N, C-alpha and C positions, 0 to 999 in steps of 0.2 A: 818378556824378559827371555824366555826359552828361545824363541824366534831370532830374537836380535844376537843371543849368543851363538844361534845355529848359524845364521848368516855372517857373522865374524869368522868362524871357525872354517865355514866352506871357502870363504874368501881368502882366508890365509893359506889353506891349502892348495887351492887351485893356483894361485899365485906362485907359490913355493916351487909348486910342480913344474911348471910352465915358463920361469922366469931365469933371469940372470945369465949371462954369456958363458965365464967359468963357473961351473956349478960345483967343484971341487973344493972351494974355501969362501968365506967371506972376505971379500975385498970392499975398499971403499967405493968401487964401482957396483961390485953387484949389490952391494948394502944402498946404494942410491936406486939401482933398478928395481930391486926388491920393494922399497919403500915406495917408489912412484908407482909402479904397477898394483900394488896391494892397495894404496890409497886410493887410485883412480877407480879400481874395480868396487872398493866399499863406497866412495861416493856418488857412483853411479846411481846406484839403487835408491839413493836419497834416504837411507834410514838413519843415518848418522852425520853428524857434523865433522867439520875440517879438524877441528879440536880433538875430538873423539878418534878419528883416525888417525892422526899424529899420534896420539898416545899409546894406541894399541899396536900399531906398527912399530914404533919404537921398542914398546915393551916385547912384544913378540920377538923381534929380532936379538935383543940381548937374552930372551931364556933360549932361543934355538943356540946362539952361542954357548950359555952354560952347558947345554945338554950336547954339545958337539954335533949339533943338526947342523949341516951344510946343506945349500941349495939342493946338491945332488943327492945326498943321503936321504932327503926328504921324500924322494919317491920310494922308499920302502914302505911296506904295509905298516910296520911298527911306527915309524915316524909319522905316517899320516895322521894316525891316532893321536901320536903327541903333538902334532901341529894343530888338530882341533883342541885339544886339552889347554894349548898354549893360548890360543885364541879365545877362549872361555875365559881363562884365569886373566888374561888381560883385559878383556871386557868386564870382568867384575871387578878388577881393580880400578879400573876407570870409575865405574859407577861408585865404588866404596869411598874413593878420594872425592867425587863431588857431594857425596852424602855426608861425608865426615869433615866437610870443612866448614869454619865460622862464617857467618856473615851478620850483619847487624840485626836482622829481623831473629835468627837463632838467637844471639846473643842476649836479646831482650828477653826472649820466653824463658831462657834458660836463668836468667837473672829473678825473673818474676817467681819461676818455680821455686829457686832457691829462698827467695824473701818468703813466700809462702810457707815452706818447709821451717824455716827458722822463726818465723812467728808462731808456728804450731808448736815446734818444741820449746817455747818459754823464753827465748832470747828477747832482750828488751827491744821495743820497736824503734827507738831512737838508734839501735846500733844494725838494726838487720840489713839498712842498705849497704852499710861499710862493709859488712861481714860478705854480703853477697856479691859486691864490687871485687873485693880482694879473692874471693873463690874463683870468680871468672877470670880474672888475671891469672892466678895460679894456675888454672887448668890450660890456659891457652899457652903459657909458658912452658909446662910440662908436655905439651903437643897432645892434649888430650882432645879428640874431638867429639861431636854431638853423638854420634853411635856408640862412641866408647864408654859415655856417661851410662848406657844401658848394660853394658856388660857387667856382669856380677864379680869379673877377676879384677876390677878396677875400683871396686867398693871400699876395701880399706885404703886404698891411696885417697880416696875422694873424702873419707872421713877424716883423714890425716889433714888433708888440706883445709877443711872446714874448721878443724880443732887449731892448726896454725894461725888461720886468719883471727879466730876469736882471741888467741894469746896475743897475736900483734896487737889487736885493738885494745887489750886490756891494758897494754903497756903504754898506751897514748894518754 
């Protein structure tokens, strides 16, 4: 992962330093040039996919703009470091996005885990599946991803979801 992050950072710095016709500001043209050159550089080494490159480049440009880093000001030593950090941050965001999204396999594993926990907690076996399904639905509605389930900061929210599902089932 560190090699991947370093690669992304170096690619962003290199292209930022040597691309874009009018380096004093971000224009649609300089942005398009930056995107193309950076993406081409990233894909040349075949270490990442087109989807990854698109996400990382778009993310980096937005962060450059927020920090008022223009193509020209990226030439300064302080901004070289910032560009590397931005590249790493965007690569991490992409990885987190991929890891923290639901697919059918992750959903089934999660429901199975919920069912096991509910069974062990004394919930009637006839209610376990309905509660697990309800919990899964509410988790997705509240944009809680698979990685978020492991975070202790979400523990109270998850307990509340479980309690709400039990109450909903009791009303039926």
